[in-house]
Wavefront OBJ file of the C-alpha trace (Angstrom):
o trace
v 0.000 0.000 0.000
v 1.423 3.419 -0.962
v 2.135 5.747 1.954
v 0.968 8.911 0.172
v -2.406 10.145 -1.076
v -3.573 12.744 -3.551
v -5.863 15.495 -2.236
v -8.978 13.704 -3.520
v -7.862 10.348 -2.082
v -6.951 11.932 1.238
v -10.243 13.830 1.416
v -12.229 10.662 0.768
v -10.280 8.704 3.401
v -10.552 11.488 5.966
v -14.169 12.425 5.267
v -13.261 15.977 4.244
v -14.085 17.907 1.072
v -11.340 19.248 -1.197
v -12.572 22.771 -0.442
v -12.195 22.162 3.301
v -8.671 20.767 2.826
v -7.643 23.854 0.879
v -9.008 26.115 3.617
v -7.130 24.102 6.274
v -3.953 24.382 4.199
v -4.285 28.125 3.814
v -4.838 28.596 7.555
v -1.871 26.349 8.378
v -4.056 23.748 10.124
v -3.458 20.763 7.838
v -0.725 21.286 5.230
v 0.163 18.705 2.518
v 3.382 16.875 3.368
v 4.822 17.691 -0.075
v 4.081 18.456 -3.709
v 4.428 16.039 -6.614
v 6.613 16.791 -9.639
v 3.453 18.152 -11.276
v 2.941 20.445 -8.231
v -0.134 18.516 -7.000
v -0.760 18.329 -3.259
v 0.453 15.093 -1.625
v -0.615 13.967 1.857
v 0.955 11.271 4.019
v -1.216 8.531 5.522
v 0.090 9.592 8.915
v -1.826 12.857 8.510
v -5.174 11.018 8.643
v -5.050 11.035 12.445
v -4.611 14.820 12.344
v -7.626 15.089 10.037
v -9.692 12.996 12.454
v -8.629 15.263 15.331
v -9.812 18.298 13.335
v -13.212 16.676 12.799
v -13.451 15.828 16.497
v -12.628 19.400 17.536
v -15.191 20.769 15.053
v -17.860 18.482 16.509
v -17.018 19.892 19.941
v -17.713 23.404 18.639
v -14.177 24.811 18.342
v -13.421 27.471 15.665
v -10.661 26.934 13.075
v -8.327 29.345 14.885
v -8.928 27.481 18.143
v -8.361 24.144 16.397
v -5.025 25.398 15.075
v -3.930 26.145 18.635
v -5.276 22.838 19.969
v -3.463 20.776 17.322
v -0.150 22.281 18.404
v -0.889 21.598 22.060
v -2.302 18.074 21.594
v 0.053 16.786 18.890
v 1.221 13.916 21.084
v -1.818 13.458 23.299
v -5.604 13.400 23.418
v -7.793 16.354 24.307
v -8.461 14.764 27.711
v -4.713 14.418 28.407
v -4.222 18.003 27.314
v -6.933 19.325 29.643
v -5.602 17.318 32.587
v -2.144 18.723 31.924
v -3.550 22.245 31.706
v -5.347 21.745 35.013
v -2.058 20.943 36.705
v -0.396 23.909 35.005
v -3.272 26.170 36.091
v -2.802 25.101 39.700
v 0.871 25.990 39.392
v -0.072 29.278 37.665
v -2.354 30.085 40.602
v 0.569 29.687 43.002
v 2.767 31.873 40.784
v -0.043 34.409 40.430
v -0.241 34.823 44.196
v 3.497 35.514 44.279
v 3.116 37.949 41.390
v 0.351 39.821 43.244
v 2.619 40.140 46.262
v 5.488 41.509 44.130
v 3.174 43.999 42.378
v 1.872 45.228 45.723
v 5.458 45.774 46.876
v 6.354 47.693 43.692
v 3.225 49.870 43.945
v 4.079 50.690 47.552
v 7.537 51.841 46.435
v 5.987 54.038 43.730
v 3.450 55.604 46.108
v 6.221 56.411 48.599
v 8.293 58.005 45.842
v 11.183 55.566 46.263
v 13.469 54.577 43.379
v 12.784 50.983 42.322
v 15.418 48.417 43.140
v 17.034 46.398 40.298
v 14.907 43.408 41.341
v 11.706 45.473 41.229
v 12.612 46.898 37.798
v 13.171 43.392 36.477
v 9.773 42.359 37.838
v 8.107 45.281 36.014
v 9.668 44.203 32.712
v 8.783 40.552 33.292
v 5.156 41.510 33.927
v 5.141 43.692 30.806
v 6.390 40.802 28.659
v 4.117 38.243 30.362
v 1.042 40.389 29.681
v 1.897 40.680 25.965
v 2.648 36.946 25.703
v -0.699 36.043 27.310
v -2.537 38.349 24.913
v -0.692 36.770 21.964
v -1.814 33.324 23.100
v -5.405 34.528 23.177
v -4.929 35.529 19.530
v -3.712 32.018 18.685
v 0.044 32.810 18.604
v 1.693 30.202 20.795
v 5.112 29.557 19.246
v 8.220 30.134 21.333
v 9.726 32.463 18.730
v 6.941 34.961 19.407
v 7.718 34.935 23.147
v 11.415 35.483 22.449
v 10.662 38.338 20.044
v 8.261 40.044 22.473
v 10.956 39.969 25.157
v 13.506 41.290 22.637
v 11.172 44.076 21.512
v 10.394 45.184 25.072
v 14.097 45.111 25.985
v 14.693 47.727 23.265
v 12.078 50.170 24.620
v 13.196 53.438 26.137
v 11.363 54.784 29.180
v 9.277 57.175 27.001
v 8.240 54.237 24.782
v 7.109 52.199 27.780
v 5.046 55.191 28.866
v 3.633 55.503 25.342
v 2.539 51.835 25.276
v 0.723 52.248 28.595
v -1.041 55.335 27.234
v -1.928 53.630 23.948
v -3.608 50.800 25.859
v -5.937 53.333 27.484
v -6.749 54.915 24.117
v -7.496 51.489 22.589
v -9.824 50.670 25.494
v -11.557 54.052 25.207
v -12.125 53.644 21.454
v -13.480 50.136 21.947
v -15.879 51.318 24.657
v -17.119 54.165 22.433
v -17.396 51.924 19.345
v -14.890 54.067 17.454
v -13.346 52.155 14.563
v -9.565 52.028 14.334
v -7.413 50.811 11.463
v -4.304 48.632 11.376
v -1.845 51.434 12.125
v 0.585 53.049 9.744
v 4.323 53.523 9.597
v 6.363 51.213 11.802
v 3.539 50.008 14.090
v 3.158 46.836 11.997
v 6.559 45.640 13.230
v 5.412 45.446 16.853
v 4.351 42.138 18.402
v 3.265 44.081 21.483
v 0.763 46.120 19.451
v -0.374 42.929 17.715
v -0.969 41.344 21.127
v -3.071 44.384 22.076
v -5.331 43.721 19.073
v -4.474 47.064 17.494
v -2.015 46.047 14.781
v -3.789 43.532 12.522
v -0.703 41.759 11.169
v 1.484 39.199 12.875
v 4.997 40.636 12.256
v 6.503 37.143 12.206
v 4.325 36.175 9.252
v 5.464 39.155 7.180
v 9.163 39.143 8.098
v 8.986 42.457 9.965
v 11.481 43.454 12.647
v 10.839 44.900 16.129
v 13.696 47.412 15.847
v 11.517 49.601 13.634
v 8.878 50.189 16.279
v 11.289 50.015 19.219
v 13.258 52.974 17.882
v 10.265 55.053 16.844
v 9.776 58.661 17.848
v 6.375 58.835 16.158
v 3.273 56.647 16.299
v 0.486 56.994 13.706
v -2.916 55.783 14.858
v -5.694 55.114 12.307
v -9.039 56.445 13.507
v -12.406 57.373 12.025
v -12.236 60.742 10.278
v -15.294 61.903 12.239
v -13.676 61.038 15.614
v -10.157 62.291 14.843
v -10.401 65.352 17.108
v -11.660 63.282 20.042
v -8.898 60.693 19.751
v -6.432 63.344 18.588
v -6.822 65.223 21.880
v -5.941 62.032 23.791
v -2.952 61.549 21.496
v -1.746 65.095 22.153
v -2.033 64.557 25.911
v -0.073 61.307 25.640
v 2.580 63.045 23.496
v 3.023 65.696 26.176
v 3.490 63.017 28.854
v 5.912 60.700 27.061
v 7.773 63.174 24.846
v 7.109 61.156 21.661
v 4.811 62.223 18.827
v 1.529 60.299 18.886
v -0.802 61.369 16.075
v -4.311 60.405 15.016
v -4.599 59.651 11.305
v -7.996 60.730 10.007
v -9.268 57.839 7.874
v -12.314 58.419 5.631
v -12.465 54.700 4.857
v -13.270 53.899 8.486
v -16.183 56.356 8.376
v -17.419 54.810 5.125
v -17.021 51.296 6.540
v -19.148 52.200 9.562
v -21.780 53.841 7.308
v -22.157 50.598 5.346
v -22.338 48.451 8.485
v -25.039 50.724 9.889
v -27.136 49.696 6.877
v -26.249 46.002 6.401
v -25.159 44.964 9.912
v -21.812 43.999 11.417
v -19.439 42.293 8.945
v -16.841 39.770 10.107
v -14.155 40.501 7.522
v -11.693 38.086 9.150
v -14.041 35.182 8.405
v -13.171 35.652 4.719
v -9.991 33.921 3.614
v -7.282 36.205 2.215
v -7.147 33.811 -0.743
v -10.890 34.001 -1.432
v -11.294 34.333 -5.238
v -13.973 36.974 -4.662
v -11.316 39.190 -3.051
v -8.438 38.412 -5.404
v -10.509 38.954 -8.571
v -12.352 42.099 -7.420
v -10.421 44.589 -9.625
v -10.677 42.230 -12.588
v -14.435 41.729 -12.202
v -15.540 45.091 -10.866
v -12.951 47.645 -11.928
v -10.738 49.689 -9.640
v -13.308 52.286 -8.527
v -13.739 52.162 -4.766
v -10.983 49.569 -4.277
v -8.351 50.813 -1.850
v -4.873 51.182 -3.362
v -6.117 50.162 -6.826
v -8.027 53.266 -7.849
v -5.899 56.081 -9.301
v -7.545 59.404 -8.555
v -6.243 62.852 -9.435
v -9.107 64.677 -7.721
v -8.095 64.118 -4.121
v -6.922 67.042 -2.034
v -3.293 65.963 -1.622
v -2.838 65.737 -5.404
v -4.219 69.249 -5.885
v -1.800 70.654 -3.282
v 1.267 68.835 -4.667
v 3.988 70.674 -6.533
v 3.800 70.492 -10.321
v 6.753 68.084 -10.309
v 5.107 65.737 -7.803
v 1.801 65.871 -9.694
v 3.584 64.817 -12.863
v 5.222 61.902 -11.014
v 1.911 60.773 -9.557
v 0.130 60.949 -12.911
v 2.895 58.962 -14.555
v 2.751 56.378 -11.755
v -0.927 55.682 -12.376
v -0.172 53.875 -15.665
v -3.815 53.161 -16.357
v -4.101 50.921 -13.266
v -7.652 49.819 -13.989
v -6.513 48.270 -17.272
v -3.562 46.596 -15.527
v -5.593 45.078 -12.688
v -8.272 43.893 -15.129
v -5.662 41.765 -16.925
v -5.612 38.953 -14.341
v -6.499 38.323 -10.681
v -4.212 39.286 -7.826
v -2.230 36.209 -6.793
v -1.880 36.904 -3.066
v -1.877 39.646 -0.406
v 1.896 39.957 -0.690
v 1.724 40.418 -4.463
v -0.662 43.361 -4.063
v 1.600 44.849 -1.376
v 4.681 44.511 -3.614
v 2.896 45.953 -6.656
v 1.708 48.922 -4.618
v 5.248 49.496 -3.323
v 6.722 49.367 -6.834
v 4.137 51.930 -7.913
v 5.029 54.193 -4.954
v 8.707 53.893 -5.869
v 7.900 54.821 -9.502
v 9.478 51.577 -10.732
v 7.228 51.195 -13.770
v 9.261 48.500 -15.529
v 9.392 46.298 -12.420
v 5.705 47.018 -11.691
v 4.550 45.914 -15.136
v 6.967 42.980 -15.282
v 6.612 41.635 -11.744
v 4.106 38.911 -12.616
v 6.448 37.465 -15.235
v 9.297 37.144 -12.720
v 9.892 33.941 -10.720
v 11.783 33.022 -7.550
v 14.656 31.878 -9.780
v 15.260 35.559 -10.568
v 16.466 35.938 -6.981
v 20.263 35.487 -6.567
v 21.168 32.547 -4.323
v 23.247 34.811 -2.093
v 20.170 36.957 -1.309
v 17.619 34.532 0.203
v 15.889 37.474 1.929
v 14.543 38.561 -1.477
v 12.924 35.322 -2.599
v 9.394 36.558 -1.938
v 10.057 39.757 -3.963
v 11.590 37.657 -6.771
v 14.983 39.280 -6.331
v 13.862 42.918 -6.021
v 15.250 44.952 -3.099
v 12.397 47.363 -2.368
v 11.925 47.227 1.413
v 13.913 48.846 4.230
v 13.509 45.754 6.402
v 15.120 43.545 3.741
v 17.985 46.036 3.269
v 18.640 45.974 7.005
v 18.393 42.180 7.285
v 20.798 41.683 4.366
v 23.268 44.267 5.695
v 23.049 42.782 9.177
v 23.977 39.363 7.780
v 26.806 40.335 5.406
v 28.351 43.023 7.650
v 27.871 41.000 10.854
v 26.122 43.786 12.765
v 22.794 43.881 14.599
v 19.606 44.848 12.742
v 19.437 48.005 14.865
v 22.984 48.934 13.773
v 22.126 48.160 10.149
v 19.118 50.452 10.374
v 21.231 53.286 11.807
v 23.857 52.821 9.091
v 21.194 52.892 6.342
v 19.741 56.137 7.731
v 23.237 57.682 7.854
v 23.970 56.574 4.267
v 20.719 58.165 3.075
v 21.965 61.509 4.391
v 25.575 61.078 3.267
v 26.586 58.375 0.779
v 30.148 58.467 2.137
v 29.054 57.739 5.718
v 30.213 54.297 6.878
v 32.000 53.760 3.561
v 34.550 51.685 5.460
v 31.897 49.181 6.538
v 30.463 48.939 3.016
v 33.954 48.306 1.636
v 34.317 45.273 3.923
v 31.368 43.448 2.299
v 33.066 40.674 0.364
v 30.478 40.108 -2.368
v 30.695 43.045 -4.813
v 27.198 42.416 -6.230
v 25.641 42.576 -2.763
v 27.759 45.599 -1.846
v 26.756 47.512 -4.985
v 23.087 46.577 -4.588
v 22.971 47.828 -0.996
v 24.721 51.056 -1.965
v 22.431 51.659 -4.945
v 19.171 50.925 -3.124
v 19.817 52.737 0.148
v 17.587 55.659 -0.928
v 15.198 53.553 -3.029
v 13.523 51.341 -0.433
v 10.135 51.593 1.279
v 8.989 50.563 4.765
v 7.348 47.132 4.551
v 5.680 47.562 7.955
v 3.740 50.450 6.410
v 3.153 48.710 3.064
v 1.444 45.622 4.508
v -1.403 47.798 5.811
v -2.452 48.054 2.174
v -4.051 44.610 2.362
v -6.226 45.439 5.380
v -7.888 48.269 3.472
v -7.976 46.517 0.112
v -9.559 43.325 1.489
v -12.380 45.213 3.177
v -13.083 47.423 0.181
v -13.086 44.355 -2.117
v -15.592 42.539 0.129
v -17.813 45.622 0.419
v -17.827 46.246 -3.327
v -18.408 42.557 -4.118
v -21.286 41.948 -1.684
v -22.747 45.399 -0.943
v -21.711 47.462 -3.969
v -24.764 49.768 -3.943
v -24.491 50.599 -0.230
v -20.703 50.950 -0.415
v -20.556 53.322 -3.395
v -23.447 55.352 -1.948
v -21.523 55.702 1.328
v -18.423 56.920 -0.554
v -20.507 59.465 -2.449
v -22.278 60.650 0.731
v -18.972 61.077 2.570
v -17.431 63.028 -0.316
v -20.445 65.314 -0.587
v -20.412 66.012 3.152
v -16.692 66.769 3.457
v -16.009 68.151 -0.043
v -13.062 65.781 -0.338
v -12.477 62.530 -2.190
v -12.518 59.355 -0.133
v -8.800 58.576 -0.513
v -7.865 61.715 1.424
v -6.485 61.255 4.897
v -4.364 63.266 7.274
v -3.343 63.737 10.880
v -3.603 66.352 13.580
v -0.323 67.714 14.924
v 0.354 68.919 18.446
v 0.140 72.583 17.442
v -3.449 72.017 16.348
v -2.891 72.419 12.607
v -4.221 69.848 10.166
v -2.253 68.319 7.338
v -3.618 66.148 4.562
v -1.422 63.458 3.119
v -1.899 60.667 0.590
l 1 2 3 4 5 6 7 8 9 10 11 12 13 14 15 16 17 18 19 20 21 22 23 24 25 26 27 28 29 30 31 32 33 34 35 36 37 38 39 40 41 42 43 44 45 46 47 48 49 50 51 52 53 54 55 56 57 58 59 60 61 62 63 64 65 66 67 68 69 70 71 72 73 74 75 76 77 78 79 80 81 82 83 84 85 86 87 88 89 90 91 92 93 94 95 96 97 98 99 100 101 102 103 104 105 106 107 108 109 110 111 112 113 114 115 116 117 118 119 120 121 122 123 124 125 126 127 128 129 130 131 132 133 134 135 136 137 138 139 140 141 142 143 144 145 146 147 148 149 150 151 152 153 154 155 156 157 158 159 160 161 162 163 164 165 166 167 168 169 170 171 172 173 174 175 176 177 178 179 180 181 182 183 184 185 186 187 188 189 190 191 192 193 194 195 196 197 198 199 200 201 202 203 204 205 206 207 208 209 210 211 212 213 214 215 216 217 218 219 220 221 222 223 224 225 226 227 228 229 230 231 232 233 234 235 236 237 238 239 240 241 242 243 244 245 246 247 248 249 250 251 252 253 254 255 256 257 258 259 260 261 262 263 264 265 266 267 268 269 270 271 272 273 274 275 276 277 278 279 280 281 282 283 284 285 286 287 288 289 290 291 292 293 294 295 296 297 298 299 300 301 302 303 304 305 306 307 308 309 310 311 312 313 314 315 316 317 318 319 320 321 322 323 324 325 326 327 328 329 330 331 332 333 334 335 336 337 338 339 340 341 342 343 344 345 346 347 348 349 350 351 352 353 354 355 356 357 358 359 360 361 362 363 364 365 366 367 368 369 370 371 372 373 374 375 376 377 378 379 380 381 382 383 384 385 386 387 388 389 390 391 392 393 394 395 396 397 398 399 400 401 402 403 404 405 406 407 408 409 410 411 412 413 414 415 416 417 418 419 420 421 422 423 424 425 426 427 428 429 430 431 432 433 434 435 436 437 438 439 440 441 442 443 444 445 446 447 448 449 450 451 452 453 454 455 456 457 458 459 460 461 462 463 464 465 466 467 468 469 470 471 472 473 474 475 476 477 478 479 480 481 482 483 484 485 486 487 488 489 490 491 492 493 494 495
């Protein structure tokens, strides 16, 4: 008897449909053991027990995200064994919790008396900070040890003002949730933070997208997405937090969040996360429906920021549009990362690479640059520049980031370190691209907006386009406009 099965054979043996198996694969719950020479999915017979466990968990009422966590925890045992083990661990946790309460009471007493914390007490504060983020990550289904290590690493990089900022951000998140104020995924470097992901604010697991904590841990500015109509309310809280921690915390005014709420007021709450990122309805939206109303796909020269650009910048923007609707109608988007990369290439005005990206393959990536496999050999992101430089120059990612920033200001800065890179192709690439890379942590937010606009236009097109029109008429702006409120009270629109 052969020890492997095709997807149809495996589905029949396991009692699962092919559609279900593909969903489980995409969510990382049940992944084929390999691919055949013809690229067909191949499952091992040993995976049948895993399939049966999935069915059992479903019958018990667990969601797919919960099942993913349970499979990791019960890989070598039954659910009953797992629960008995957790009971013992919980009893131990209770004992540790009592000790933790005692230590927190001691620390709070020191603070109230105005005493400087001892080294032991400071360590306890940091341990509690990390433990809280780790527990929140576990509630989001992130249970791997790498995440715990990275959270601890990220927190260790925080300055005192950044720790104060995180504490203040938690209060703003709670306030917005209590007031039913919609917030977006965060812009700039917030996507690189596992702590913000654990808080439920950042919508992207940094580990999945190859982001690095150094970007957020060294930030002096935090951009918070908030409904356009509530930007002053949240903006005031941001200004107060900025004054306390000495860092710039700004509220981005997002029209899309207003429009999203307007649609949900008509059709009811929409669980966007229940839709797979690989749902054909989402990936083919520009092809089927055109780019109008689709975030990041619709070129628009009527929005406020375009009107206020210099003539030179307007010419660049117009040239970068390249008849996007025609381009996106040519074939469906392959994946979230492809859309993110295409959008980045457009922002960087790399027309040739933009139009030719779909014809590239992973084989176009040099073997000595494995970091660029997913971009098919193109160096377009700051994070990848820093990771490559860190590896070839044998410095930390934080040092690589500092060196890149210095080189952007002065191409002769750190020339001695560049000269020590043995591979001339890598050395020349890093030198050439130092001013031609974009922040991936910011770019991945593209998918959050695009996915929601694609779902809205596919399922509630009439209500969605009406909401866009109503918002534009009310504010005398086009829907792609957004901006933030600065501490001096002035308003700036950006795009």
